[in-house]
C-alpha positions in Angstrom: 142.5 104.3 33.5 145.1 104.5 30.8 145.5 102.0 28.0 148.6 100.5 29.7 146.8 100.2 33.1 143.9 98.4 31.5 146.3 95.5 30.5 147.6 95.0 34.0 146.5 91.5 35.1 147.9 88.1 36.2 150.5 86.6 33.9 149.9 83.1 35.2 146.9 80.7 35.6 146.7 79.6 39.2 144.6 77.1 41.1 142.7 78.8 43.7 143.0 82.2 42.1 141.2 85.0 43.9 139.3 86.6 41.0 135.9 85.5 42.5 136.7 87.1 45.8 137.9 90.4 44.3 134.5 92.3 45.0 134.7 91.5 48.7 138.4 92.4 49.0 137.8 95.6 47.0 135.1 96.6 49.5 137.6 96.1 52.3 140.2 98.3 50.6 137.6 101.0 50.0 136.7 101.0 53.7 140.4 101.6 54.5 140.7 104.3 51.8 137.7 106.0 53.3 140.0 106.7 56.3 143.3 107.2 54.5 143.7 108.6 50.9 146.6 106.2 50.3 147.9 103.0 51.8 150.9 100.7 51.7 149.9 97.3 50.3 151.6 94.2 51.6 150.9 90.7 50.2 152.9 87.9 52.0 151.6 85.0 49.9 151.4 86.6 46.3 150.8 83.5 44.1 149.6 84.7 40.7 148.9 88.2 42.0 145.2 88.4 41.1 144.6 90.9 44.0 147.9 92.6 43.5 147.3 93.4 39.8 143.6 94.2 40.3 144.5 96.8 43.0 147.4 98.2 40.9 145.1 98.5 37.9 142.2 100.2 39.7 143.7 101.9 42.7 147.4 102.3 41.8 147.6 106.0 42.4 146.4 105.4 46.0 149.0 102.8 46.8 152.2 104.6 48.0 154.2 101.5 48.3 153.7 97.7 47.6 155.6 94.7 48.9 154.9 91.2 47.8 156.4 87.9 49.1 156.3 84.2 48.2 158.1 81.2 49.6 158.5 79.9 46.0 161.8 81.2 44.7 161.0 80.3 41.0 157.8 82.4 41.3 159.4 85.4 42.8 162.3 85.3 40.3 159.6 85.3 37.6 158.1 88.5 39.1 161.6 90.1 39.2 162.3 89.2 35.7 159.1 90.7 34.5 159.9 93.9 36.5 163.5 94.2 35.3 163.9 92.3 32.0 160.6 92.1 30.2 161.9 92.2 26.7 164.3 89.2 26.9 161.5 87.3 28.7 159.1 88.1 25.8 161.6 86.9 23.3 162.0 83.5 24.9 158.3 83.2 25.3 157.7 84.0 21.7 160.1 81.3 20.6 158.5 78.7 22.9 155.0 79.7 21.6 156.2 79.3 18.0 157.7 75.9 18.8 154.5 74.7 20.5 152.2 75.7 17.6 154.5 74.2 15.1 153.0 71.0 16.2 149.3 70.3 15.4 148.9 67.0 17.2 148.5 66.8 21.0 151.0 63.9 21.2 153.8 66.0 19.7 152.8 68.9 21.9 152.9 66.7 25.0 156.3 65.5 24.0 157.5 69.1 23.8 155.9 69.8 27.2 157.7 67.0 28.8 161.0 68.0 27.3 160.6 71.6 28.6 159.3 70.3 32.0 162.7 68.2 32.2 164.7 71.3 31.2 162.9 73.4 33.8 163.5 71.0 36.6 167.2 70.8 36.1 168.0 74.4 35.0 170.0 76.6 37.4 171.3 80.1 37.1 169.5 81.3 33.9 166.8 83.3 35.4 165.2 84.6 32.2 165.0 81.1 30.7 163.7 79.6 33.9 160.9 82.2 34.1 160.0 81.7 30.4 159.8 78.0 31.0 157.6 78.5 34.1 155.2 80.6 32.1 155.2 78.0 29.3 154.5 75.2 31.5 151.9 77.1 33.5 150.0 77.9 30.3 150.2 74.3 28.9 149.9 72.1 32.0 146.8 70.7 33.7 144.6 73.5 35.1 147.4 76.0 35.8 148.6 73.9 38.7 152.0 74.5 40.3 152.9 71.4 42.3 156.3 69.9 43.1 157.3 66.5 44.4 159.4 65.6 47.4 162.6 66.5 45.4 161.2 69.9 44.5 160.5 68.9 40.8 157.5 70.3 39.0 155.4 67.3 38.2 152.1 68.5 36.8 150.9 66.6 33.7 150.2 68.0 30.2 147.0 70.1 29.8 145.8 69.3 26.2 144.7 73.0 25.4 144.0 73.8 21.8 145.1 77.5 21.8 146.9 78.5 25.1 148.3 82.1 25.3 151.9 81.5 25.9 153.4 84.9 25.0 151.2 87.8 26.1 153.6 90.6 25.5 151.2 93.5 26.2 150.4 92.0 29.6 154.1 91.5 30.5 155.0 95.1 29.6 152.1 96.6 31.4 152.9 94.4 34.5 156.5 95.4 34.3 155.6 99.1 34.5 153.3 98.5 37.4 155.8 96.4 39.3 158.3 99.2 39.4 156.7 100.5 42.6 156.7 96.9 44.0 159.3 95.3 46.3 159.7 91.6 45.7 160.6 89.2 48.5 161.3 85.5 48.8 161.1 84.6 52.4 158.7 83.4 55.2 155.5 85.5 55.5 156.6 86.6 59.1 159.5 88.6 57.5 156.9 91.2 56.4 156.4 92.2 60.0 158.6 95.2 59.6 156.1 96.8 57.3 153.3 96.9 59.9 152.0 100.5 60.6 148.7 102.3 60.6 148.9 103.1 56.9 149.3 99.4 55.8 146.7 97.1 54.1 147.8 93.5 54.4 146.1 90.9 52.2 146.9 87.4 53.2 146.2 84.4 51.0 148.0 81.4 52.5 147.8 77.9 51.0 144.3 76.9 52.1 143.7 74.4 54.8 142.4 71.3 52.8 138.7 70.4 53.2 139.7 66.7 53.0 142.7 64.5 53.0 142.7 64.3 49.2 141.7 68.0 48.5 145.1 69.7 48.6 146.6 71.0 45.4 148.8 73.7 47.0 152.2 71.9 47.4 154.1 74.5 45.4 157.0 74.7 47.7 158.8 72.0 49.6 157.6 71.7 53.1 153.9 72.5 52.6 151.7 74.5 54.8 150.1 72.8 57.8 148.0 73.5 60.8 151.0 74.7 62.8 151.6 77.2 60.0 148.0 78.3 60.2 148.6 78.9 63.9 151.7 80.9 63.1 149.7 82.9 60.6 147.1 83.7 63.3 149.8 85.0 65.6 151.0 87.2 62.8 147.6 88.6 62.2 147.6 89.5 65.9 150.9 91.4 65.4 149.4 93.2 62.4 146.3 94.2 64.3 148.3 95.2 67.4 150.4 97.6 65.1 147.2 99.3 63.9 147.4 97.9 60.3 144.5 96.4 58.5 144.5 92.8 57.5 142.2 90.8 55.1 142.7 87.0 54.8 141.1 84.5 52.6 141.1 80.8 53.5 138.9 77.7 53.1 135.7 77.2 55.1 136.2 73.9 56.8 132.5 73.7 57.7 131.7 73.0 53.9 132.4 69.3 54.5 131.8 69.1 58.2 129.7 71.6 60.2 131.4 70.6 63.4 135.0 71.5 62.0 135.0 75.2 63.1 138.8 75.5 63.0 138.9 79.1 61.7 135.8 80.2 63.5 137.4 79.3 66.7 141.0 80.5 65.8 139.8 84.0 64.7 136.8 84.3 66.9 137.8 87.9 68.1 137.9 89.0 64.3 135.3 89.5 61.6 134.6 86.3 59.7 132.5 86.3 56.5 131.5 83.4 54.3 131.7 84.1 50.6 130.5 82.0 47.7 133.2 80.7 45.4 133.3 78.1 42.6 135.8 75.3 43.0 137.1 74.3 39.5 139.7 71.7 40.6 138.7 68.4 42.2 139.6 64.8 41.3 135.8 64.0 41.4 133.2 65.8 39.3 130.8 65.7 42.3 133.4 67.7 44.3 133.3 70.7 41.8 130.9 73.6 42.1 129.9 76.2 44.5 131.3 76.3 48.0 132.1 78.8 50.7 135.4 80.4 51.5 136.2 82.7 54.4 137.2 86.4 54.4 138.7 87.1 57.8 139.6 90.7 58.8 140.1 93.0 61.8 137.1 95.2 60.6 135.4 95.7 63.9 138.5 95.7 65.9 139.7 98.8 64.1 136.4 100.3 63.9 136.0 100.0 60.2 132.4 100.1 58.8 131.3 100.0 55.3 130.6 103.5 53.9 126.9 104.0 53.2 127.9 105.5 49.8 130.5 103.0 48.9 129.7 103.1 45.2 130.1 106.8 45.2 133.5 106.6 47.1 134.6 103.8 44.6 133.8 106.2 41.7 135.6 109.1 43.2 138.7 107.0 44.0 138.8 105.9 40.3 138.1 109.3 38.8 
């Protein structure tokens, strides 16, 4: 791994990021690479790109082509700016960082945060500035949430961090290089259907089905993602499977709170479903934080994939 590759990583904090699930997802990719020396990588709900950047960092030479998509246009514009115009973005972020740290008190920093949030919500047409403000707000808001109200305005409160990293120039430059091989879309996830083929690895990370009526923090695009959308996603997974492509999906385990709520177990009963431990960091109540289970759903057994008995050796050979 080169020095530049080592710096490839998410440029945003993100609620529900997939860092904890990476080992399980990596194992799935290795199973696919056991049959194909290279793959096309498609991620229809990219979010902060934890899986994307992990795979580009460790297995970039085995990814022939990558396509990412998200319904949030501000987010996909930010990816495009990092890909095409990293230096103007870095310049804007450096100025925002300098301005933020010119204040030592949290009240003054909060005032600046609210000013930039207002600017962000009403700014149109200036893509570099909008992207810089998005990153600034992400690094200084509460828990890295991206949440909008009914008008589509970002409304997450100030985060009160002592030393947030606002301008990480090395990461932005490394990500810019990595994104040169990535196509960036801003559309409904179903529009990635045209990329289905036997050489394709789909990773699907939709907004999770809430475990309770108060547990949803994922309204980052107007319209939300509801049960009907989960059913549309299941139909899409069926298309991916029918086309001979490999899919891996992560989602909530609704049996955490109610053992009888087997929504996904019933919906994906013909596929492989694995429960994976994950820590939940965001909850309005302290008692609601801690270790829970999430689901990894894949078409493993349908495609005849099995874990290689020498997976560690294969992983080593792929990265050598």
